[in-house]
N, C-alpha and C positions, 0 to 999 in steps of 0.2 A: 421419396414421398411425393404424392400427387399434390401439387400446389393448389389446385382448385378446392381441395378439402378445407383450406383456410378461409375461403370466401365466406363472408357474413358470420364469421365466428367471433365470439366475445373474447377480447384480450385485455390484459391489464399492463400498464406501463408504470414503472416505479415512480416517475415524476408527474406524468400527465393523467394518471388514473385509468379508468375503464374506457373501452372503446370497441368499435366493430371494424373488422377487416373489410375494406372496400375494394381493394384491388391487389392482385398478386402476380408477379412474374418471376423469372428465374433468379433475379438479383435484387428485387425490391418488393416491399410490402407497404401498402397504403392503409392507414388507419384513421377513422374519424372518431375523435374523442368526445365522450358524452358531456364532459364538463364545459367546454367552450365551443363545441361543434366545429373544431378546426380539423383539417385533414393534414396528416403528416406522413412523410415517406421515410422508410427506414431501409437500410441494407439488409438483405436476407442472405443467410440465416444468422449473421452476427448479432442482429438486434435482439435475438432470444438469449444472448449470453449475458444475463443479468438485468436486462432492460425490460423486455416484453415477455409475457407468459400467456399461453392459451388457457382459457378457463376449462375447456374440455380436456380431461386428464389423458385420454387415449391419444388425442392429437398432440398434446404437450409432449408425451413420450416420443412420438414420431418426430416432432420438431427437434427435440433434444438429440435424438439419434442422428438426424441430418446435420445438426450443429456439430456433433462429435466428428462425423465424417469430414465436414468442411474444415474443422480445426486441423485434423490430421493432414488433409490435402494441402492446406495453406501454410502449414508449419507453425500455426499459432501456438500450439502446445509447446513446441521447442522454444519459440521466442519467449513465452511466459516462463519456462524453466530457466532459460538463460538470464532473464530479468531478475528472477528470484535469487539465482546464484550470484549475480552481480551485487544485488542489495546486501546479501549475506557477507560477501567479501568486503564491501565498503564498511559495513558495521564492524567487522573484525579488525580492519585497518584502523578505524576510529578508536576502538577499544584499546588496541595496542598503543596508539599515539597518546591516549589519555594516561595509560599505565606508565609510559615512558616519562611523561611530564610529571606525574606524581613521584616517580623515583628520582627525577632530577631535583624536584623541590625538597625531597627528603635529604638528598645528598647535600644540597646547598644549606639546608637548615643545620645539618651536623657540622659542616665545615665552619659555619658561622659560630656555632656553639664553641667549637674548639679554639677559634681565633679570639673571640671576645671574652670568653669565660675562663680561659686557661688558669689563672691564678686567683680567682675569687673564692671567698668562703662559701659554704653550702647555701646559706640563706640568701646571700647576694646573687649567687649563681641561679637559684630557682627563680628569683624575681626577674633577673635579666632574661632567663629562658622564656618565661611567660610573656614578657614584652616582645621578644623576637618572634615567638610563635604567633602572637596576635597580629604583628605587622605583616608577617608572611601570609596569614590567613585572610587579612583584609585586602591584600593585593591579589 
């Protein structure tokens, strides 16, 4: 993509709002924002990955194409895939840990039932079971 096409183009940043591209080189883009008239420099093309967008639809497509090529070259897509895979693994481990704790609590509850309630009559056993369950749930 020809970088000069971005000069004086209207852009929108998700936090800073609208602005105009003031300067462009191979690695950076400078934008003056309408809201506070400040000039900010962003890394190009990564700044267009969810932060900046060009209001001209054709140019936006070209920028996104350049962004896709950059991601492929830099391995950003692979890193993102690895990060998502890692997060999924961590969630799975956490779910298994919680399940194991629940099983452990259930086994402890049953063991306590058998020890404490062994020879009680049904009414007393139900009352004691409710007390035990309440204590375990409160902990």
